[in-house]
C-alpha positions in Angstrom: -11.3 85.5 -3.7 -8.3 87.7 -4.5 -7.9 85.9 -7.9 -11.6 86.6 -8.8 -11.3 90.2 -7.7 -8.1 90.5 -9.8 -9.9 89.2 -12.9 -13.0 91.4 -12.4 -10.9 94.5 -11.9 -8.7 93.7 -14.9 -11.7 93.1 -17.1 -13.4 96.2 -15.9 -10.3 98.3 -16.5 -10.0 97.2 -20.2 -11.7 99.4 -22.7 -12.2 96.4 -25.0 -14.5 94.9 -22.3 -16.9 97.7 -22.4 -16.8 98.0 -26.2 -17.2 94.3 -26.6 -20.2 94.1 -24.2 -21.9 97.1 -25.8 -21.4 95.5 -29.3 -22.9 92.2 -28.1 -25.9 93.9 -26.6 -26.4 96.0 -29.7 -26.2 92.8 -31.8 -28.8 91.1 -29.7 -31.1 94.1 -30.0 -30.6 94.2 -33.8 -31.5 90.5 -34.1 -34.6 91.1 -32.0 -35.5 94.0 -34.3 -35.3 91.7 -37.3 -37.4 89.0 -35.5 -40.0 91.6 -34.6 -40.2 93.0 -38.1 -40.6 89.4 -39.4 -43.3 88.6 -36.9 -45.5 91.4 -38.1 -48.4 90.9 -35.6 -48.2 91.9 -31.9 -47.5 88.7 -29.8 -50.2 87.6 -27.5 -48.9 84.9 -25.3 -46.0 85.1 -22.9 -44.1 82.3 -24.8 -44.3 84.4 -28.0 -43.0 87.4 -26.2 -40.1 85.4 -24.8 -39.3 84.0 -28.2 -39.1 87.5 -29.6 -36.8 88.6 -26.8 -34.4 85.8 -27.7 -34.7 86.6 -31.4 -37.1 83.8 -32.3 -37.4 80.1 -31.6 -36.0 77.2 -33.5 -32.5 78.4 -34.0 -29.4 79.4 -31.9 -29.6 83.0 -30.6 -27.1 85.2 -32.4 -25.6 86.2 -29.0 -24.4 82.7 -28.4 -21.8 82.4 -31.2 -21.0 86.1 -30.9 -20.0 85.8 -27.3 -18.1 82.6 -27.9 -16.1 84.3 -30.6 -15.4 87.5 -28.7 -14.2 85.7 -25.6 -12.0 83.3 -27.5 -10.4 86.1 -29.3 -10.0 88.1 -26.1 -7.8 85.4 -24.8 -5.1 86.1 -27.4 -3.5 89.1 -25.7 -3.3 87.6 -22.3 -2.2 84.1 -23.5 0.8 85.5 -25.4 4.1 84.2 -24.2 5.3 87.7 -23.4 2.2 88.5 -21.3 1.9 85.3 -19.2 4.9 86.0 -16.9 3.2 89.1 -15.6 0.0 87.3 -14.9 1.8 84.4 -13.1 3.9 86.8 -11.1 0.7 88.5 -9.8 -1.1 85.2 -9.2 1.2 82.3 -9.0 -1.5 79.6 -8.3 -2.6 78.7 -11.8 -5.6 76.6 -10.9 -7.0 79.5 -8.9 -6.3 81.9 -11.7 -8.2 79.7 -14.2 -11.1 79.2 -11.9 -11.3 82.9 -11.3 -11.4 83.4 -15.1 -14.3 81.0 -15.3 -16.2 82.7 -12.6 -15.5 86.2 -13.9 -16.5 85.1 -17.4 -19.7 83.5 -16.2 -20.7 86.6 -14.2 -19.9 89.0 -17.1 -21.8 86.8 -19.5 -24.9 86.6 -17.2 -24.8 90.4 -16.9 -24.6 90.8 -20.7 -27.4 88.4 -21.2 -29.7 90.2 -18.8 -28.9 93.6 -20.3 -29.5 92.1 -23.8 -32.9 90.9 -22.7 -33.6 94.5 -21.5 -32.4 95.9 -24.8 -34.5 93.4 -26.7 -37.6 94.4 -24.6 -37.0 98.1 -25.4 -36.5 97.3 -29.1 -39.8 95.3 -29.3 -41.6 98.0 -27.3 -40.2 100.7 -29.8 -41.4 98.7 -32.8 -44.9 97.6 -31.5 -45.6 100.7 -29.4 -47.9 100.6 -26.4 -49.7 97.5 -27.7 -46.7 95.3 -26.8 -47.6 93.2 -23.7 -44.6 94.0 -21.5 -46.0 92.1 -18.5 -46.3 88.9 -20.6 -42.5 88.5 -20.1 -43.1 87.6 -16.4 -45.9 85.1 -17.1 -45.2 81.4 -17.6 -43.5 80.0 -19.7 -41.5 83.2 -20.4 -39.4 83.1 -17.2 -38.3 79.5 -18.0 -37.3 80.6 -21.5 -35.5 83.7 -20.4 -33.6 81.9 -17.6 -32.7 79.2 -20.2 -31.4 82.0 -22.5 -29.2 83.5 -19.8 -27.8 80.0 -18.9 -27.2 79.3 -22.6 -25.2 82.5 -23.0 -23.2 81.7 -19.8 -22.3 78.2 -21.1 -21.3 79.6 -24.5 -19.1 82.2 -22.8 -17.3 79.6 -20.7 -16.9 77.4 -23.7 -15.3 80.3 -25.6 -13.0 80.9 -22.7 -11.8 77.3 -22.7 -11.3 77.3 -26.4 -9.4 80.6 -26.2 -7.1 79.3 -23.5 -6.4 76.1 -25.4 -5.7 77.8 -28.7 -4.1 81.0 -27.3 -6.9 82.9 -28.9 -6.1 81.7 -32.5 -8.6 83.5 -34.8 -9.3 80.5 -37.1 -10.1 78.2 -34.2 -12.3 80.8 -32.6 -14.2 81.3 -35.8 -14.6 77.6 -36.3 -16.0 77.1 -32.8 -18.4 80.1 -33.2 -19.6 78.4 -36.4 -20.5 75.1 -34.6 -24.2 75.8 -34.2 -24.8 76.8 -37.8 -22.0 74.9 -39.5 -20.6 71.7 -38.0 -23.8 70.6 -36.2 -25.8 70.9 -39.4 -23.3 68.7 -41.2 -23.3 66.2 -38.4 -27.1 66.2 -38.4 -27.2 65.6 -42.1 -24.7 62.8 -41.9 -26.8 61.1 -39.1 -30.0 61.4 -41.1 -28.3 60.0 -44.2 -26.4 57.1 -42.7 -28.2 56.1 -39.5 -31.3 53.8 -39.3 -34.5 55.8 -38.7 -34.9 54.5 -35.2 -31.6 56.1 -34.2 -32.0 59.4 -35.9 -33.3 60.9 -32.7 -29.5 61.3 -31.9 -29.8 64.6 -33.8 -31.8 66.1 -30.9 -29.0 65.5 -28.5 -26.3 67.4 -30.3 -25.1 70.1 -27.9 -26.4 73.3 -29.4 -29.6 71.7 -30.8 -30.4 70.4 -27.4 -29.7 73.8 -25.8 -31.9 75.5 -28.4 -34.9 73.6 -27.0 -34.5 75.6 -23.8 -36.0 78.5 -25.8 -38.9 76.7 -27.4 -42.4 76.8 -26.0 -43.9 73.4 -25.4 -40.6 71.5 -25.3 -41.0 70.7 -21.6 -43.0 71.2 -18.5 -40.8 73.1 -16.3 -37.3 73.7 -14.9 -36.2 70.1 -15.0 -36.7 70.0 -18.8 -34.6 73.1 -19.2 -31.8 71.5 -17.2 -31.9 68.3 -19.2 -31.9 70.3 -22.5 -28.8 72.2 -21.4 -27.0 69.2 -19.9 -25.3 68.2 -23.2 -23.8 71.6 -23.8 -22.9 71.9 -20.1 -21.1 68.6 -20.4 -19.2 69.7 -23.5 -18.3 73.0 -21.8 -17.1 71.2 -18.7 -14.8 68.9 -20.7 -13.3 71.8 -22.6 -12.9 73.8 -19.4 -11.1 70.9 -17.6 -8.8 70.5 -20.6 -8.1 74.2 -20.7 -7.3 74.2 -16.9 -4.8 71.4 -17.3 -3.2 73.1 -20.3 -3.1 76.4 -18.5 -1.5 74.8 -15.4 1.2 73.2 -17.5 1.7 76.0 -20.0 5.2 77.5 -20.2 5.1 81.2 -20.4 
């Protein structure tokens, strides 16, 4: 518990934490504004409302790569060789330190995601005016989509933490990982469609971010179990990267 408290206090005391969180929330609100302007008509169903609050269905929310990039880059200062001795002196048990980082990152990401949904709701309300159906956000299937959005952001944040620890916050690696949803996965999907028999092209649906994107699509499942299944691939990838990062962090020489 002391390690988690240390991480939360340290993060809260850094000015970069507040600036970064504010920038992420503003970015999410901006993407929702674009989606609302493109939608034109006032949404009627709860699913349409939830899709607007996550910046539209069918693609990765902009908050996901943004939070991966910001957290991976944020690891650069702490993972420097001249900064690690201070951390290990304060908290010598490295496994606990890393687990505290994971918990702290997940809590912070969940808070940012919830605040982003609130900012998105305010943005949509400002554009559409009193005709926007606020209460539709609490009618099915909107809660499932919004919970999936929060879980998606949390997984992306923990993945960014793992990559940041592994790479010591190297900017090029952080940018490459943040570009996975729009870059590498599209290339992999194109390669699968071009070189795999038609009966096996369904593999594209199981790429980590494409599967997670389905958590935000109306009609892609019947309830909570489908959301868990859609997020399982990204959760597995995040778990593998987190374990590798923990092993690296435990053996790293300051």
